[in-house]
N, C-alpha and C positions, 0 to 999 in steps of 0.2 A: 316371572316376567309376564307370562300370558295373563294371569289373574290381574296384575297391576294394569296392563293395557286395557283389558276388558272393563275393569272398574272405571278407569279414567274416561274411556270412550262412552260409557253409560252416562257419566256426569256431563260430558260435553254434549251428548245428544239431548239430555234434559235441558241444558243451557240454551241450545238452539231452539228447542220446542217453545221455551218461554218467550223467545223473540220471533216466533212464527216462521222460523227458517227450518223447515222440516224435510223438504224434498231431497236436498243433497245429502244430509246425514242418513236419511232412509236408504238412499241409493248405495251409500258406502256400506251400511250395515246389512242390507238385504241382498244386494247384488254383487258389489265389489268383493266382499269377503267370500261369498259363495263361489264366485268365479276363480278367485285366487286359490282357495282350498281345493276346488275341483281340479285345477291345473296341476297343483303339486301332488295331488292324489294320483292322477294319471301318470305323472312322472315316476312316482313310486311303484305304481301297478306294473308299468312296463320296465321296471328295474333300471331306470336311467339314474335315479338317486337312491341312496340307502336310507334306512330309517332315521339315522342321526340327522342327515340333511333335511329329511322331511319335517322333523320337529323344529329345526332351525328356521326353515321357511314358513312353517305354520305360525311360529312366534312372530316372524317378520310381517306376516299378513296383518296381525292386530297392531303391531308397532307402526306399520305404514299407515293404517287407518287412523291411528291416533295423531300422527304427524300431519296428515292431510286435513283432519278435522281442525287441528290447531291453526293451520295456515288459513283455512276457510273462514274461521271465526275472526281471526286477526284482520283478514282482508275485508270482510263484509261489515263487521260491527266493532271490532276491537275487543280484546279479551279483558273484561273488567271483573276482578274477583273481590272488589271491595264491598263489604256488607253495609247496607244502609240501615243502621240500627234504629233510627227514628221511625222509618217506615215499618219495620218489623214490630216495634213496640205497640203500634196502633192496631195490629191485627188481632183477631180472636184466636189466641194461641191454643186454647183448649180444643176448638173446632178443627184447627189445622192438625193437631196431634191425633185427634180422633179419626179424622179422614185419612191421614197417613197410615195409621195402624190398620184401618180397615182395608186399605189398598195393599198393604204389606201382607196381610192375611190372605187376601185374594190372590196375590202373586204366588205365595207359597202353595196355596191350594192348587193353582193352575199347574205349577211344576210337579206337584205330587201326582196329579191325575195322569200326567204323561209318563210316570214311572211306576205306578202301582201294578200295572199288568206285567211289566218286566220283572218286578220283584216276585210276583206270584208264579210266573213261568219258571224262574230260577229255582223256586222252592219246590214246585211240583214236577217239573220236567227236566231240569238240569241246564247247564250253561250252553250246551250245543243248541238247545231250543231257543235260548235267549238270543244267541247270535243270529239264527235264522229269522226270528220274529223282529229283532231290531232293524235288520236290513230291510225286511219287507215293510215294516211300519214307516221307516224313513222314506222309502220310495212312494208309498201311498200318501204320506203327508206333504210331499213336495207340492201337491196341488194347491194347498192353502198358503204357500209362501207369499203370494202377492197381497193377500188380505192383511198379513202382518205388516208389510211395508205401507199399505194404504192406511192402516189403522194408526201408525205412528204419524203419518202426515195429517190425518183427519182429527186426531185427538185435540190438538191445540185449537183448531177451528171450532170444534163442537163445544169445548170447554168455554171458549170466549163467547160463543153464541148463546149458551145458557146464561152466562154472566150478564149479557146484555138483553136477555129475554127475546132473542131473535130466533123465533121458532121457524121462520121461513128458511133461514140458512140451515138449521138443523134438518128440516124436511128435505132440502135440496141435497145435502151431503148424504143423508140416509138413502134416499131414492136412487141417486146416481151411483152410489157405491154398490148397492144391491144389484143394479142392472149391469154395471161394468164387470163386477166380480162374478156374476152368474155366467156371463158370456165367456170371460177369460177362464173361469174355473171349468166350464163345460169343455173347452178345448183341451185344457191340461188333463182333465179326467179321461177324455177320449185317448189322448196321447199315451197316458199310463196304461190304460186297459189294453189297447191294441198292441203294445210293445212289451208287456210284462213278461210274456213267455220267452221272447228272444232275449230280453235283458237278463233274466235269471239264468238262462242257459249259458251265459258267459261265465257265471260264477260256478264254484264247485257244486257237485250233485246234491249235497244236503240242503242247499238253498232253494232247490226247485219246488219244494213243497210250500213255499210262501206265497204262491200266486193268489190264493183266496184271501189271505191276510191283506195283501196290497189292494185288492178290489174292495173289500169291506171298509178298510180305512180310507180308501179313495172316495167312496160314497159319502162317508161322514165328513171328509175334508171338503168335498164339493158343496155339501149342504152348508158347511160353515162359511164357505166363500159366498154362497148365494144369499146369505142373510146380511151381507154387507158389514157395516161398522156398528152393528147393534151393541157390541160390548162397550164402545165409546159412549153411546147414548145413555147407557145405564150407569157406568162408573163415573161419568162427568156430570151427572145430574143428581137430584135429590134422592134418586133410587139406588145409590151406591151400596147401601147396607143390604138391600134386597139382593143385589148382584153377588155380594160375598156369601150370603146365605145359600144362594143357588149353587155356588161352587161346592160348598160342603155337602149339599144334597147330592151333587153329582159324584163326589168322592165316595159317599156311602153307596150309591148305586153301582159305581165301578167295582168297589170291593165285593159287594154281594154277588154281582154277575160273574166276576172272575172266579170267586170261590166255588160257584156252582158249575160254571162252564169249562174251566181249564182242566179239571180232573177227567172230564167226560170227553171233550173233543179237542183238547190240546191248544195249540197256538191259534187255531181258528176261533175257539171259544174266547180267548183273550181279545181277539180283534172284534168279535161280536159284542163282548161286554163293554169295551172301551168305546167302540163306535156307537153303540146304543146310548151310552151315557152322554156322549157329545151331541148326538141328535136330540136327546131329551133336553139338554141344556140350551141348545139353540131354539128349540120350539118354545120353551118357557120364556126365554128372552124376547122372542117375537111377540108372544101373548102379553107380556108385561108392557112392552112398548105400545102395542095396539090399545091396551086398556088405559094407560096413563097419558099417552101422547096422541092417541087416535091416528097413528101413522101405520100405513100398510103399503110397502113399496112394490108389490108384485102386480103384473098385468099380463097382457097377451104375449109379451116377449118371453115370459117364463115357459109357456107351452112350446114356443118355437125353439128355444134352447134345448129343452128336453127332447123334442122331436129330432133336432139335428144330432144330438148325442146318439139316439137310437138308430138313426139312419147311418151314421158313421160306423157304429158297431156292427150293424147288419152288413154293410158293404165289406167291412174287414173280414167277416166270417166267410165270405165267398172269394176273397182274394187268394191267389195261388200261394202255396208255401215256398219260402226261400230258405235254403239250408244255412247260408251265411247269416249269422245273427245281426251283424252290422248293416249288411245290405237290406235285411228284412226290416230293421228299424227305420232306415232311411226311406224305404219304399212305402211302408204302411203309413209312416208319418206324413209323407208328401201327399198321398191319396186322401187321407182323412183331413189334413189341413186345407186342401183344395175344396173338398166338399163342404166343410164347416165354414170356410171363408166365403165361399159363394153364397151359402145360406145367410150368413150375417149381413153381407152386402145386399143380397137380393131382397131381404125383408127389412133392410135399412134399420137394423138394430142399433148400430153405432154410427150416427152421423159424424163424419170426420171433419169437424170444424173446431174453431178455437174455444167454443163454449162447453164442449163435452167434459173437459176436466177443469173448468174454471173455478170450481169450488176448492181446488187444491192450491190455488195461488195465494 
């Protein structure tokens, strides 16, 4: 049932993207599901429900998403599943198949990259190390969750802009996404770094060794955020083949680095290997976009964001220790959010008006 719901949800999200209705589906997929699963995980963690009920509610989360998606489509556009064969016959089917296959290969490569390190850790270090690494990796990669949601929203806009040769819209989406995601990613990175010790202390002792994994993966995730929707610019333009080749170069880099580093420095080596490959991937995408589209989205705000990150980490270093991990997380988060928020407002990095996210409409 879970696989069926996930598959149908994916189809409906694609249907909405074709109609340029991406904001609400992205909210359901990136926020609603995560909040739902977080809530039932906490219920299970505090032993309010058993594992059977956890799985039932987990399945319900995707089933409810599917129902909400169907109601949304019916209300806003009406669900039409009739295929217009006359329209389809006029298209270049060979090009469609070629493009689809290339994106499928890119999708599989992207999934593989996220699992190569886990496979090598299991082979070299055993399942206990896999458990520690997986938890640490998940915490570190939380930082880049917003870029996934923004990417789904921006994909249809960028694709349509390339079709109409509207490079001004492409530039606007790229520049604003890089700026917004840099600022949001910086705050999330600070939140993860200042609270990681307290957060891992809640878990069993064997997980406490995952702090550096979180920080290393967090750095690569922040860098991925700061590059904006560069993936969309490559895969929805004539450069999509180059993007797929880049992914396979990154897979090879990940494999080589993991083979060399994991036997020597354990799970930290896996984090360095995967993080380095992701950094290299984003740098190459940036250079490709700069070369072919002459677009470079960074400015003085980048240095300000980096300065605010270092200031928050410095202040956190001198904050008094709190024995209760929950109180510590709340205290440090409040202080760093205040410092970061004042900096963002003081330097006017995000003008809060109706135009700041206009490219998402």
